[in-house]
VEXKEVEX-277930 format. One record per residue (C-alpha): x, y, z; chain. Coordinates in steps of 0.05 Angstrom, whole numbers, plus 5000, padded with zeros to 4 digits. Example, Ala and Ser with C-alpha at 12.3 -4.5 7.8 and 13.67 -1.06 7.14 Angstrom:
residues 2
   c1   c2   c3 cadena
 5246 4910 5156      A
 5273 4979 5143      A
This chain:
residues 588
   c1   c2   c3 cadena
 1571 1571 7839      A
 1531 1565 7773      A
 1495 1506 7734      A
 1423 1507 7733      A
 1373 1477 7795      A
 1335 1428 7770      A
 1263 1435 7780      A
 1267 1359 7812      A
 1309 1376 7858      A
 1270 1444 7884      A
 1208 1397 7887      A
 1247 1350 7935      A
 1275 1399 7984      A
 1201 1430 7994      A
 1184 1356 8006      A
 1239 1354 8054      A
 1239 1412 8095      A
 1183 1438 8142      A
 1157 1506 8134      A
 1137 1515 8196      A
 1211 1496 8223      A
 1239 1536 8182      A
 1196 1602 8202      A
 1190 1586 8282      A
 1276 1597 8282      A
 1258 1678 8264      A
 1184 1689 8293      A
 1135 1647 8346      A
 1082 1616 8325      A
 1025 1581 8359      A
 0978 1527 8342      A
 0913 1544 8309      A
 0882 1489 8301      A
 0912 1452 8244      A
 0952 1518 8222      A
 1002 1560 8261      A
 0989 1638 8278      A
 1036 1696 8284      A
 1045 1764 8289      A
 1064 1784 8220      A
 1141 1794 8216      A
 1121 1840 8153      A
 1072 1895 8174      A
 1053 1922 8236      A
 0994 1889 8272      A
 0956 1878 8343      A
 0929 1814 8328      A
 0955 1760 8286      A
 0936 1751 8212      A
 0996 1712 8195      A
 0983 1642 8183      A
 1025 1577 8168      A
 0996 1521 8136      A
 1037 1448 8149      A
 0994 1419 8093      A
 1004 1464 8045      A
 1073 1488 8068      A
 1052 1559 8045      A
 1042 1618 8088      A
 0996 1670 8083      A
 0981 1734 8112      A
 0909 1763 8119      A
 0928 1834 8139      A
 0985 1857 8079      A
 0975 1789 8029      A
 1042 1769 8031      A
 1040 1696 8013      A
 1087 1646 7989      A
 1133 1575 8004      A
 1198 1568 8057      A
 1239 1593 7995      A
 1187 1664 7994      A
 1193 1675 8064      A
 1277 1664 8069      A
 1276 1714 8004      A
 1237 1769 8040      A
 1251 1760 8115      A
 1323 1746 8109      A
 1331 1794 8037      A
 1359 1726 8004      A
 1367 1717 7928      A
 1332 1654 7904      A
 1399 1618 7904      A
 1419 1637 7972      A
 1344 1605 8000      A
 1357 1544 7954      A
 1427 1539 7989      A
 1409 1552 8066      A
 1343 1505 8062      A
 1389 1444 8028      A
 1439 1458 8080      A
 1384 1459 8140      A
 1352 1390 8103      A
 1431 1350 8097      A
 1422 1338 8019      A
 1469 1373 7966      A
 1456 1413 7905      A
 1461 1386 7835      A
 1479 1424 7786      A
 1463 1428 7710      A
 1520 1458 7672      A
 1505 1510 7627      A
 1466 1562 7655      A
 1480 1612 7704      A
 1434 1613 7762      A
 1472 1677 7800      A
 1489 1741 7777      A
 1567 1727 7756      A
 1582 1789 7772      A
 1546 1789 7843      A
 1595 1713 7853      A
 1654 1749 7832      A
 1655 1808 7878      A
 1649 1750 7936      A
 1715 1710 7910      A
 1750 1781 7906      A
 1729 1805 7977      A
 1759 1732 7998      A
 1819 1743 7958      A
 1820 1808 7990      A
 1810 1796 8065      A
 1870 1737 8060      A
 1908 1782 8024      A
 1905 1832 8083      A
 1917 1770 8126      A
 1988 1758 8104      A
 2004 1825 8115      A
 1993 1826 8176      A
 2042 1761 8182      A
 2094 1784 8132      A
 2091 1846 8110      A
 2165 1885 8132      A
 2117 1943 8182      A
 2074 1881 8209      A
 2109 1890 8269      A
 2074 1956 8287      A
 2007 1935 8274      A
 2022 1857 8318      A
 2051 1904 8374      A
 1990 1953 8372      A
 1939 1887 8377      A
 1980 1854 8429      A
 1976 1918 8471      A
 1903 1916 8464      A
 1906 1858 8494      A
 1883 1801 8430      A
 1910 1739 8433      A
 1924 1704 8374      A
 1870 1663 8381      A
 1824 1718 8369      A
 1862 1759 8317      A
 1850 1695 8280      A
 1782 1674 8292      A
 1762 1745 8273      A
 1809 1747 8215      A
 1846 1816 8232      A
 1895 1837 8172      A
 1938 1895 8156      A
 1945 1933 8095      A
 2011 1968 8102      A
 2025 2047 8083      A
 2035 2061 8011      A
 1974 2073 7952      A
 1989 2007 7917      A
 1995 1951 7953      A
 1928 1913 7945      A
 1926 1945 7867      A
 1990 1907 7858      A
 1974 1847 7890      A
 1917 1833 7838      A
 1978 1828 7785      A
 1939 1886 7740      A
 1889 1837 7726      A
 1831 1893 7687      A
 1773 1851 7714      A
 1789 1841 7781      A
 1816 1920 7788      A
 1739 1942 7760      A
 1712 1887 7811      A
 1758 1926 7872      A
 1728 1994 7850      A
 1663 1967 7850      A
 1675 1940 7921      A
 1704 2005 7941      A
 1772 1971 7959      A
 1797 2012 7910      A
 1788 2082 7887      A
 1785 2113 7816      A
 1794 2185 7794      A
 1802 2182 7729      A
 1826 2131 7677      A
 1901 2152 7702      A
 1884 2154 7781      A
 1865 2093 7815      A
 1886 2074 7888      A
 1875 2031 7952      A
 1821 2056 7996      A
 1856 2026 8059      A
 1927 2038 8076      A
 1967 2030 8138      A
 1907 2007 8183      A
 1890 1949 8217      A
 1842 1910 8179      A
 1779 1886 8207      A
 1733 1846 8156      A
 1654 1845 8152      A
 1617 1781 8146      A
 1551 1764 8117      A
 1505 1719 8151      A
 1535 1659 8107      A
 1609 1689 8127      A
 1622 1719 8062      A
 1662 1779 8068      A
 1627 1838 8042      A
 1671 1897 8068      A
 1719 1925 8112      A
 1729 1966 8166      A
 1799 1991 8180      A
 1823 2029 8246      A
 1893 2073 8244      A
 1948 2051 8286      A
 1961 2125 8326      A
 1899 2152 8359      A
 1934 2216 8321      A
 1908 2203 8258      A
 1845 2207 8222      A
 1796 2181 8213      A
 1801 2134 8266      A
 1763 2082 8240      A
 1750 2077 8160      A
 1694 2038 8137      A
 1673 2002 8066      A
 1629 2046 8025      A
 1555 2030 8003      A
 1568 1965 7944      A
 1519 1921 7917      A
 1530 1872 7972      A
 1544 1913 8022      A
 1497 1951 8053      A
 1521 1981 8129      A
 1437 1995 8149      A
 1422 1923 8145      A
 1489 1889 8167      A
 1532 1879 8247      A
 1597 1868 8250      A
 1612 1804 8294      A
 1543 1771 8276      A
 1571 1720 8231      A
 1620 1709 8290      A
 1580 1698 8349      A
 1536 1652 8313      A
 1601 1604 8299      A
 1618 1612 8379      A
 1550 1597 8402      A
 1507 1536 8377      A
 1446 1581 8408      A
 1457 1650 8430      A
 1413 1678 8492      A
 1430 1752 8498      A
 1460 1803 8441      A
 1502 1855 8464      A
 1506 1919 8414      A
 1566 1958 8422      A
 1591 2015 8387      A
 1662 1994 8351      A
 1698 1934 8327      A
 1759 1935 8378      A
 1696 1930 8429      A
 1668 1862 8397      A
 1741 1833 8388      A
 1764 1848 8461      A
 1692 1825 8488      A
 1708 1762 8462      A
 1788 1754 8477      A
 1743 1756 8545      A
 1695 1702 8535      A
 1640 1759 8512      A
 1624 1723 8453      A
 1549 1743 8441      A
 1581 1823 8426      A
 1563 1851 8358      A
 1567 1934 8327      A
 1535 1982 8279      A
 1590 1996 8230      A
 1595 2060 8233      A
 1511 2082 8233      A
 1462 2093 8284      A
 1421 2033 8295      A
 1364 2020 8242      A
 1299 1985 8245      A
 1334 1934 8200      A
 1393 1923 8253      A
 1345 1912 8307      A
 1302 1861 8262      A
 1360 1832 8251      A
 1389 1825 8321      A
 1322 1795 8351      A
 1318 1739 8292      A
 1380 1714 8331      A
 1361 1729 8404      A
 1296 1756 8439      A
 1345 1788 8484      A
 1385 1853 8465      A
 1424 1899 8516      A
 1438 1965 8477      A
 1511 1982 8500      A
 1526 2061 8500      A
 1578 2106 8523      A
 1562 2147 8586      A
 1565 2212 8569      A
 1512 2257 8524      A
 1529 2231 8459      A
 1514 2156 8488      A
 1448 2179 8523      A
 1434 2215 8459      A
 1453 2151 8411      A
 1408 2111 8471      A
 1347 2147 8454      A
 1350 2136 8378      A
 1353 2060 8398      A
 1297 2069 8438      A
 1250 2111 8390      A
 1261 2060 8334      A
 1243 2004 8386      A
 1181 2023 8407      A
 1145 2014 8347      A
 1176 1938 8336      A
 1162 1923 8407      A
 1133 1851 8428      A
 1121 1828 8488      A
 1166 1768 8482      A
 1219 1814 8475      A
 1272 1840 8527      A
 1310 1908 8514      A
 1357 1937 8559      A
 1397 1997 8556      A
 1473 1990 8595      A
 1523 2047 8598      A
 1594 2049 8611      A
 1629 2102 8665      A
 1650 2159 8632      A
 1714 2158 8603      A
 1705 2080 8587      A
 1682 2042 8529      A
 1668 1965 8529      A
 1743 1954 8508      A
 1772 1982 8563      A
 1723 1960 8614      A
 1732 1892 8595      A
 1814 1895 8603      A
 1799 1926 8666      A
 1744 1879 8699      A
 1735 1799 8690      A
 1684 1773 8652      A
 1639 1761 8718      A
 1639 1833 8733      A
 1630 1856 8668      A
 1570 1810 8658      A
 1546 1835 8730      A
 1534 1902 8690      A
 1494 1873 8638      A
 1449 1845 8691      A
 1438 1909 8728      A
 1419 1942 8662      A
 1360 1982 8656      A
 1299 1956 8625      A
 1269 1989 8574      A
 1212 2024 8612      A
 1264 2040 8666      A
 1304 2078 8611      A
 1242 2106 8584      A
 1215 2138 8642      A
 1279 2155 8671      A
 1302 2196 8596      A
 1228 2227 8597      A
 1226 2250 8678      A
 1296 2279 8670      A
 1265 2338 8642      A
 1199 2350 8688      A
 1185 2364 8759      A
 1150 2311 8779      A
 1125 2348 8854      A
 1084 2397 8803      A
 1009 2389 8774      A
 1047 2418 8700      A
 1104 2374 8719      A
 1066 2311 8717      A
 1019 2330 8660      A
 1072 2351 8615      A
 1107 2275 8627      A
 1039 2245 8609      A
 1044 2290 8532      A
 1116 2263 8524      A
 1102 2193 8540      A
 1039 2188 8511      A
 1054 2191 8431      A
 1107 2142 8437      A
 1061 2089 8489      A
 1008 2099 8427      A
 1053 2075 8380      A
 1068 2006 8416      A
 1026 1945 8377      A
 1048 1893 8442      A
 0986 1892 8487      A
 1020 1869 8547      A
 1074 1923 8553      A
 1023 1971 8526      A
 0990 1965 8589      A
 1057 1966 8639      A
 1079 2027 8607      A
 1011 2066 8619      A
 1017 2030 8693      A
 1076 2053 8704      A
 1056 2126 8678      A
 0995 2122 8725      A
 1033 2114 8781      A
 1089 2168 8768      A
 1037 2226 8753      A
 0980 2194 8802      A
 0932 2183 8748      A
 0879 2133 8740      A
 0898 2095 8693      A
 0829 2082 8656      A
 0832 2164 8645      A
 0901 2147 8616      A
 0871 2101 8571      A
 0826 2154 8542      A
 0880 2177 8501      A
 0896 2111 8465      A
 0861 2088 8401      A
 0808 2035 8429      A
 0819 1969 8388      A
 0751 1947 8352      A
 0716 1893 8393      A
 0753 1815 8368      A
 0705 1780 8333      A
 0699 1699 8349      A
 0756 1650 8323      A
 0750 1602 8273      A
 0802 1544 8265      A
 0846 1574 8225      A
 0850 1628 8285      A
 0811 1679 8245      A
 0752 1727 8256      A
 0690 1681 8242      A
 0650 1741 8210      A
 0716 1772 8172      A
 0677 1789 8095      A
 0703 1725 8045      A
 0705 1765 7980      A
 0682 1709 7929      A
 0737 1708 7865      A
 0717 1739 7799      A
 0711 1681 7750      A
 0698 1598 7756      A
 0766 1597 7723      A
 0803 1635 7774      A
 0767 1598 7847      A
 0785 1531 7801      A
 0856 1547 7797      A
 0851 1567 7873      A
 0829 1521 7899      A
 0867 1470 7856      A
 0934 1495 7882      A
 0908 1496 7954      A
 0885 1421 7951      A
 0930 1386 7895      A
 0890 1325 7912      A
 0823 1354 7873      A
 0862 1329 7813      A
 0846 1266 7813      A
 0767 1288 7804      A
 0786 1324 7735      A
 0801 1263 7683      A
 0732 1264 7661      A
 0732 1341 7649      A
 0807 1331 7617      A
 0785 1275 7568      A
 0723 1314 7538      A
 0726 1335 7461      A
 0699 1399 7460      A
 0755 1457 7459      A
 0763 1473 7536      A
 0821 1520 7508      A
 0769 1575 7478      A
 0758 1591 7553      A
 0813 1634 7583      A
 0860 1615 7633      A
 0843 1541 7611      A
 0918 1526 7588      A
 0939 1544 7653      A
 0891 1508 7692      A
 0911 1453 7650      A
 0986 1459 7666      A
 0968 1450 7735      A
 0924 1396 7734      A
 0976 1360 7698      A
 1029 1369 7741      A
 0990 1357 7810      A
 0968 1298 7775      A
 1042 1263 7754      A
 1064 1293 7823      A
 1017 1259 7883      A
 1059 1284 7939      A
 1075 1359 7914      A
 1048 1411 7967      A
 1014 1476 7953      A
 1092 1515 7961      A
 1120 1466 7919      A
 1067 1465 7861      A
 1081 1546 7859      A
 1155 1538 7851      A
 1143 1511 7783      A
 1118 1581 7759      A
 1173 1635 7794      A
 1202 1663 7740      A
 1139 1663 7703      A
 1090 1724 7697      A
 1033 1684 7727      A
 1070 1672 7800      A
 1043 1730 7832      A
 0978 1716 7818      A
 0980 1652 7831      A
 1010 1669 7893      A
 0959 1710 7911      A
 0898 1652 7885      A
 0941 1602 7938      A
 0932 1651 7987      A
 0850 1661 7979      A
 0812 1641 8039      A
 0745 1596 8015      A
 0730 1561 8086      A
 0701 1499 8055      A
 0701 1435 8085      A
 0726 1374 8066      A
 0666 1351 8033      A
 0647 1412 8003      A
 0706 1429 7978      A
 0695 1373 7929      A
 0628 1379 7911      A
 0653 1461 7899      A
 0713 1435 7852      A
 0667 1384 7808      A
 0611 1440 7806      A
 0666 1492 7784      A
 0688 1446 7732      A
 0614 1434 7711      A
 0612 1499 7696      A
 0672 1509 7667      A
 0652 1457 7621      A
 0594 1494 7593      A
 0636 1550 7583      A
 0673 1513 7543      A
 0608 1482 7506      A
 0585 1548 7491      A
 0649 1583 7466      A
 0651 1518 7418      A
 0580 1532 7394      A
 0587 1609 7382      A
 0660 1583 7345      A
 0625 1531 7295      A
 0556 1576 7292      A
 0604 1635 7261      A
 0645 1587 7222      A
 0574 1564 7193      A
 0557 1629 7173      A
 0606 1644 7125      A
 0589 1574 7099      A
 0656 1536 7115      A
 0629 1488 7163      A
 0644 1424 7146      A
 0593 1350 7143      A
 0631 1330 7211      A
 0635 1398 7241      A
 0559 1404 7219      A
 0549 1343 7258      A
 0579 1365 7313      A
 0548 1424 7324      A
 0482 1384 7330      A
 0510 1338 7373      A
 0535 1401 7415      A
 0468 1437 7419      A
 0434 1376 7449      A
 0484 1368 7495      A
 0474 1435 7518      A
 0400 1424 7528      A
 0416 1370 7576      A
 0463 1404 7604      A
């Protein structure tokens, strides 16, 4: 989609949506006075320092300093670009984005990558239905128990044998050819050698969270061929460590996802969906990453890791556990499920019905159970040195936990296993500093409040956070002295003018007017400044700061006129002005 998104639309959008509703779909918010609090999703912490203000339509973390509006949150949390964030919010608000012609709002190449991948997906789907050799592929899918409905649901396709089927399909279009090379669908050795990456394979399109095709996984038709699975390489639109196969389809199938089952293969996901378990997802040829885990937990707070019951499966489960421990939160439910040796979810679901398979899910080991079972297998708990060994193995993981309740439960379980008092075990955990009384915003009342370095910075901070203060600046704006001599005055004037002309703009909406300007980062920091002033004191403080700025401008104007007078270039009008300003300074 091209065209400039009007600023007036962005203002309206940020007025229509509620930042609290946007953010609470991703993290748990708790009411704290007029604001909401949460553990920051952008850094590890034990005490909530992430605050969301419905009045300002603004979020700020006092721990890591990240701030912004609803657009900024989606860009940071979901790793969306600006346009995707706008489109997501507009969809939630049920309003259509107007376009102003002539200016591109999205990198044209990126959009064309999505378009060429969609065309490629449709090409593979057509080949499954009409190519002369597609019967082999259809027979294979039927043997695996897949219905026509599920094949269409996952948009499964087929790429025939040969080195140039896709290449020929684009009709020798040089631009599309280059896009297919960039997106990994064609391999180019040199100017003369270019060919299809995928040949004679079942094709599984991989969708991003918006349903756009970003990559493919291809499976051979015979288990004798290698590699069994071939995946798209890393490209500008595909990063396998941050994507999950089947997540888009799971979201489409379920209005609300209560649990997610993480399996190891594309066919596992599709086969489970075929049998009514439509909440399975898979990694894309890689071990699970922290990005994967965060993506899973943005969708559901119950995650079941499903691995093969062999040594490789146990090792993969332990890697998943190691990634989970530092990120763990008390409201998450993480389980580990192992299928019998020689089976995988695909084969097992075909032998068992949905209810039996879900019984296995219900019986899955909790994270603490799996953790201690795994470590206990390495020691002899009947011996003192074995129990000491278990403590030494477990404590490094427990120390990494930021979830207070879960950490205490791990310690209690460890205490029982090694027959050691929990208070003694606690000595091995770094002590947390005592929490101080909290104010209405939920933060420590004796937390140091660093003053801003100048009246101008303070004025801008207060005005951004409380745009209604602009009404007290009329006299200040209409003065005859040269305010532009004060550093930062032009910016303050712009914000004042914007706030006065748009009474409904919140902090978040005001910031959006500077997103593409160099002042944006500076303004976001000022918007997060904590002043702790009451409403009455706020007005008084702002008025006092305007007086200081007025005095600064007055002094700068006098200095300018005196400097001009020393060179003998002062006019009669300017001489009178200088006299008036000197008197005004005396009476200030």
